[in-house]
C-alpha positions in Angstrom: -18.1 16.5 -37.1 -21.3 17.9 -38.9 -23.2 17.2 -35.6 -20.6 19.2 -33.6 -20.7 22.2 -36.1 -24.6 22.2 -35.9 -24.1 22.0 -32.0 -21.9 25.1 -32.1 -24.2 27.0 -34.3 -27.4 26.6 -31.9 -25.4 26.9 -28.8 -24.0 30.2 -30.0 -27.3 31.3 -30.8 -28.5 30.3 -27.1 -30.6 27.4 -28.4 -31.1 24.7 -26.0 -30.0 21.4 -27.6 -30.3 17.8 -26.6 -28.3 15.2 -28.4 -28.5 11.4 -28.9 -25.8 9.2 -30.3 -28.3 6.8 -31.8 -32.1 6.8 -32.7 -33.2 4.6 -30.0 -31.7 7.2 -27.6 -33.3 10.0 -29.4 -36.7 8.0 -29.1 -36.3 7.4 -25.5 -35.6 11.2 -25.1 -38.8 12.0 -26.8 -40.5 10.0 -24.4 -38.9 11.9 -21.3 -39.0 15.4 -22.3 -40.7 18.0 -24.6 -39.3 19.3 -27.8 -40.0 22.1 -30.0 -38.1 20.6 -33.1 -36.2 17.5 -34.0 -33.0 17.9 -36.3 -32.8 14.2 -37.6 -29.7 12.6 -39.2 -30.5 9.4 -41.4 -27.4 7.4 -40.9 -27.4 6.3 -37.1 -25.9 3.0 -35.6 -28.8 0.6 -34.8 -32.0 2.4 -36.5 -31.8 4.8 -39.5 -33.4 8.2 -39.4 -36.3 7.1 -41.7 -37.7 4.4 -39.5 -37.2 7.0 -36.5 -39.4 9.7 -38.4 -42.0 6.7 -39.1 -42.0 5.7 -35.2 -42.5 9.5 -34.2 -45.1 9.9 -36.5 -47.0 6.9 -35.5 -47.2 7.8 -32.0 -50.8 8.3 -30.7 -49.9 11.4 -28.5 -49.1 15.4 -29.3 -45.4 14.5 -29.8 -46.3 12.7 -33.1 -46.6 16.2 -34.5 -43.1 17.4 -33.3 -41.6 19.3 -36.2 -38.7 17.0 -37.9 -35.9 18.4 -40.1 -33.7 16.0 -41.8 -29.9 17.0 -41.7 -27.9 14.7 -43.9 -24.9 14.3 -46.0 -26.7 11.7 -48.5 -27.5 13.2 -51.6 -29.3 10.2 -53.1 -31.5 11.1 -56.0 -35.3 11.6 -54.6 -34.0 11.2 -50.8 -35.7 14.6 -49.9 -39.2 13.2 -51.3 -38.8 10.1 -49.5 -38.0 11.7 -46.3 -41.0 14.1 -46.8 -43.3 11.1 -47.4 -42.0 9.4 -44.1 -43.1 12.6 -42.3 -40.3 14.9 -42.1 -41.2 18.4 -42.4 -37.7 19.9 -44.2 -34.6 18.5 -45.5 -31.0 20.1 -45.3 -27.9 18.9 -47.1 -24.6 18.7 -45.0 -22.6 20.8 -44.3 -25.2 23.3 -43.3 -24.7 27.0 -43.5 -25.8 29.0 -40.5 -28.3 31.2 -42.4 -29.9 28.3 -44.1 -30.5 26.0 -41.0 -32.0 29.2 -38.9 -34.4 29.9 -41.7 -35.3 26.4 -42.3 -35.8 26.0 -38.4 -37.8 29.4 -38.2 -40.0 28.4 -41.2 -40.7 25.0 -40.1 -41.8 26.0 -36.5 -44.0 28.8 -37.8 -45.4 26.3 -40.4 -46.3 24.1 -37.6 -47.6 27.0 -35.3 -49.9 28.1 -38.0 -51.1 24.7 -38.6 -52.0 24.1 -35.2 -54.0 27.5 -34.9 -55.7 26.6 -37.9 -56.7 23.3 -36.6 -59.0 25.2 -34.1 -57.6 23.7 -30.9 -56.1 27.2 -30.1 -53.0 25.3 -29.0 -49.6 26.7 -29.6 -46.6 24.9 -31.2 -44.8 22.6 -29.0 
């Protein structure tokens, strides 16, 4: 239900969205496509979001740097810190509000763009 709401928000804003039913499918999609940002749930069948984040960050290509925003209904103590430690860039609690989602997306992409420009490679954010 929450994923559908986020999808509707992004679609209404004319943002192209690709969905994955589970983390393994999502990881395969990352192999096949280029993404500007990943919205990652933590609770998925087969593999949880934390493991998926670790696998993305362990890649040996530029896709290891795709910005990741965790979007979860889990409110466990220090979960935000754990996600950031594993490599997530930001953390949102469901239900997500439109303004908060778009502000977090804009902030995260801008932060990555600044980091890439500051690294001297002259590249732009993916």
